[in-house]
C-alpha positions as CSV (number, residue, x, y, z in Angstrom):
1,X,-19.4,-5.2,7.4
2,X,-20.9,-7.8,9.6
3,X,-19.9,-7.9,13.3
4,X,-19.4,-11.2,15.1
5,X,-22.6,-13.3,15.4
6,X,-23.8,-14.5,18.7
7,X,-23.3,-18.2,17.7
8,X,-19.7,-17.6,16.3
9,X,-16.6,-18.7,18.0
10,X,-13.6,-16.3,18.0
11,X,-11.9,-18.7,15.5
12,X,-15.0,-18.6,13.1
13,X,-15.2,-14.8,13.3
14,X,-11.4,-14.5,12.6
15,X,-11.9,-16.8,9.6
16,X,-14.3,-14.3,8.1
17,X,-11.9,-11.4,8.4
18,X,-9.9,-10.5,5.2
19,X,-7.1,-8.0,4.8
20,X,-6.3,-6.8,1.3
21,X,-3.2,-4.6,0.6
22,X,-2.5,-2.5,-2.5
23,X,1.2,-1.7,-3.2
24,X,2.8,0.3,-6.0
25,X,5.1,3.2,-6.9
26,X,4.1,6.8,-6.6
27,X,1.4,7.5,-9.2
28,X,0.7,3.8,-9.9
29,X,-3.0,4.2,-9.1
30,X,-3.3,2.8,-5.6
31,X,-5.8,5.3,-4.3
32,X,-7.9,5.0,-7.4
33,X,-8.0,1.3,-7.1
34,X,-8.8,1.4,-3.4
35,X,-11.7,3.8,-4.1
36,X,-13.0,1.5,-6.8
37,X,-12.8,-1.6,-4.6
38,X,-14.5,0.1,-1.7
39,X,-17.4,1.2,-3.9
40,X,-17.6,-2.3,-5.4
41,X,-17.2,-4.5,-2.4
42,X,-18.2,-2.2,0.5
43,X,-14.9,-2.7,2.3
44,X,-13.2,-0.5,4.9
45,X,-10.3,1.6,3.5
46,X,-7.1,2.6,5.2
47,X,-5.0,5.3,3.5
48,X,-1.4,6.4,3.9
49,X,-1.1,9.3,6.3
50,X,0.8,11.5,3.7
51,X,-1.0,14.8,4.6
52,X,-0.4,14.2,8.4
53,X,3.4,13.8,8.0
54,X,4.8,17.1,9.5
55,X,8.2,16.3,7.9
56,X,7.1,15.6,4.4
57,X,7.6,19.1,2.9
58,X,10.9,19.5,4.6
59,X,11.9,16.1,3.4
60,X,11.2,16.9,-0.3
61,X,13.3,20.0,0.1
62,X,16.2,18.5,1.9
63,X,16.2,14.6,1.8
64,X,19.5,13.9,3.7
65,X,18.5,16.1,6.7
66,X,14.8,14.9,7.0
67,X,14.8,11.3,5.6
68,X,15.2,9.6,9.0
69,X,12.5,11.7,10.7
70,X,10.1,11.3,7.8
71,X,10.6,7.5,7.6
72,X,10.1,7.0,11.4
73,X,6.8,9.0,11.2
74,X,5.6,6.7,8.4
75,X,6.7,3.6,10.1
76,X,5.1,4.5,13.4
77,X,1.8,5.6,11.8
78,X,1.7,2.5,9.6
79,X,2.0,0.4,12.7
80,X,-0.8,2.2,14.3
81,X,-2.9,1.8,11.2
82,X,-2.2,-1.9,11.0
83,X,-3.3,-2.4,14.6
84,X,-6.5,-0.5,13.9
85,X,-7.3,-2.5,10.7
86,X,-6.5,-5.7,12.5
87,X,-9.3,-4.9,15.0
88,X,-11.8,-4.0,12.2
89,X,-14.4,-6.6,11.4
90,X,-15.0,-7.9,7.8
91,X,-12.8,-7.1,4.9
92,X,-10.4,-4.2,5.0
93,X,-8.1,-2.7,2.3
94,X,-4.9,-0.7,2.8
95,X,-3.3,1.9,0.5
96,X,0.4,1.2,0.8
97,X,1.8,-1.1,3.4
98,X,4.3,-1.1,6.1
99,X,6.5,-3.4,4.0
100,X,6.8,-0.7,1.4
101,X,8.0,1.9,3.9
102,X,11.0,-0.2,4.7
103,X,11.6,-2.3,1.7
104,X,11.2,0.4,-0.7
105,X,11.4,3.9,0.6
106,X,13.8,3.6,3.5
107,X,16.0,1.2,1.5
108,X,16.1,3.8,-1.4
109,X,17.2,6.5,1.1
110,X,19.8,4.3,2.5
111,X,21.2,3.5,-0.9
112,X,21.1,7.2,-1.9
113,X,23.0,8.2,1.3
114,X,20.0,10.0,2.8
115,X,19.9,7.5,5.7
116,X,23.3,7.1,7.2
117,X,24.3,3.6,8.3
118,X,23.6,4.2,12.1
119,X,20.2,5.6,11.4
120,X,19.5,2.8,8.9
121,X,20.3,0.1,11.4
122,X,18.2,1.7,14.0
123,X,15.3,2.0,11.6
124,X,15.5,-1.5,10.2
125,X,15.8,-3.2,13.6
126,X,12.6,-1.4,14.6
127,X,10.9,-2.4,11.4
128,X,11.7,-6.1,11.8
129,X,10.5,-6.1,15.3
130,X,7.2,-4.5,14.3
131,X,6.6,-6.7,11.3
132,X,7.4,-9.9,13.3
133,X,4.2,-9.1,15.4
134,X,1.9,-8.3,12.5
135,X,-0.6,-10.5,10.7
136,X,0.3,-10.3,6.9
137,X,-2.3,-9.5,4.3
138,X,-4.5,-12.2,2.9
139,X,-3.9,-10.8,-0.5
140,X,-1.3,-8.4,-1.9
141,X,-2.3,-6.4,-5.0
142,X,0.8,-5.0,-6.8
143,X,0.3,-2.4,-9.3
144,X,2.9,-2.2,-12.0
145,X,3.2,1.0,-14.1
146,X,5.8,2.2,-16.6
147,X,7.7,5.4,-15.8
148,X,6.1,7.6,-18.5
149,X,2.6,6.9,-17.1
150,X,3.9,7.5,-13.5
151,X,5.2,10.8,-14.3
152,X,2.1,11.9,-16.2
153,X,-0.1,11.0,-13.3
154,X,2.1,12.7,-10.8
155,X,1.9,15.8,-12.9
156,X,-1.9,15.6,-13.4
157,X,-2.8,15.1,-9.7
158,X,-0.8,18.3,-9.0
159,X,0.6,17.7,-5.5
160,X,3.1,20.5,-5.2
161,X,5.6,18.6,-3.1
162,X,5.7,15.7,-5.8
163,X,6.3,17.9,-8.8
164,X,10.1,18.0,-8.5
165,X,10.7,14.3,-7.7
166,X,13.7,13.4,-9.9
167,X,13.1,10.7,-12.5
168,X,16.1,8.9,-11.2
169,X,14.5,8.6,-7.8
170,X,11.2,7.2,-9.3
171,X,13.3,4.7,-11.3
172,X,15.1,3.6,-8.1
173,X,11.8,3.1,-6.4
174,X,10.6,1.0,-9.3
175,X,13.6,-1.2,-9.2
176,X,13.2,-1.8,-5.5
177,X,9.5,-2.5,-5.9
178,X,10.2,-5.2,-8.6
179,X,12.9,-6.7,-6.4
180,X,10.6,-6.7,-3.3
181,X,7.6,-8.2,-5.0
182,X,9.7,-10.8,-6.6
183,X,10.7,-12.1,-3.1
184,X,7.5,-11.4,-1.3
185,X,6.0,-14.7,0.0
186,X,3.8,-13.8,3.0
187,X,0.5,-14.0,1.0
188,X,-1.0,-14.5,-2.5
189,X,0.0,-11.8,-4.9
190,X,-2.1,-10.3,-7.9
191,X,0.0,-8.2,-10.3
192,X,-2.0,-5.6,-12.2
193,X,-0.5,-3.5,-15.1
194,X,-2.2,-0.2,-14.6
195,X,-0.7,1.7,-17.5
196,X,-3.9,1.3,-19.6
197,X,-6.5,0.5,-17.0
198,X,-9.5,2.6,-16.5
199,X,-11.8,1.1,-13.9
200,X,-13.8,4.3,-13.9
201,X,-15.1,4.3,-17.5
202,X,-14.2,0.9,-19.0
203,X,-16.6,-1.9,-18.0
204,X,-14.3,-4.6,-19.3
205,X,-11.4,-3.3,-17.2
206,X,-13.6,-3.3,-14.1
207,X,-14.8,-6.8,-14.7
208,X,-11.2,-8.0,-15.2
209,X,-10.0,-6.6,-12.0
210,X,-13.1,-7.9,-10.2
211,X,-12.5,-11.4,-11.6
212,X,-8.9,-11.4,-10.3
213,X,-10.0,-10.2,-6.8
214,X,-12.8,-12.6,-6.5
215,X,-10.7,-15.6,-7.5
216,X,-8.3,-14.8,-4.7
217,X,-10.9,-13.7,-2.1
218,X,-14.2,-15.5,-2.9
219,X,-15.9,-13.7,0.0
220,X,-15.6,-10.5,-1.9
221,X,-18.2,-11.6,-4.5
222,X,-20.8,-11.9,-1.8
223,X,-19.9,-8.3,-0.6
224,X,-20.2,-6.8,-4.0
225,X,-22.5,-3.8,-4.1
226,X,-26.0,-4.9,-4.9
227,X,-25.0,-8.5,-4.3
């Protein structure tokens, strides 16, 4: 994306910067959408550091023991990613946000008893301190997907550590996502039902998603590949 121009003031350069976030449950299609938008609009992606989390395999095997460690890892790395994307020129897009770490996943483990009250208070105070210092997204894209489709996609992509995730846990995450997006007011929100979407093969699906993005972020149209 274009760096600051010699004649631009810092305020003008900042006005050209755009931050798009993609949120949704496990298997909702976040990474697929991010890949599609990056190819279409030539934007810089930032992905969740799942494979880097040294606690994740232990966490899935013993959630009460490792939930606090795993959630702190994600929180600290999301903060680092957010600082990096905040310094990246042009338009950036993030696959899963720091808000989801706390409002969905950490909250779920607190409700399930995997995060004890003392750990939860420590975690949540740190989260609130971090978020108060961050610039929110310019656009939040929330992917809604029914449980049957979530489970099918999780099975198809074959990540070993995800195969034994209980349906009850996925349903709890889904409930928390709906509660959170219902009260989210930090930026404009686009809700996309991904249960039948195919932006890889179906032209009409691609155009529908593009129309929604470009209505919210007009600059995206100018960045479209070949545009």
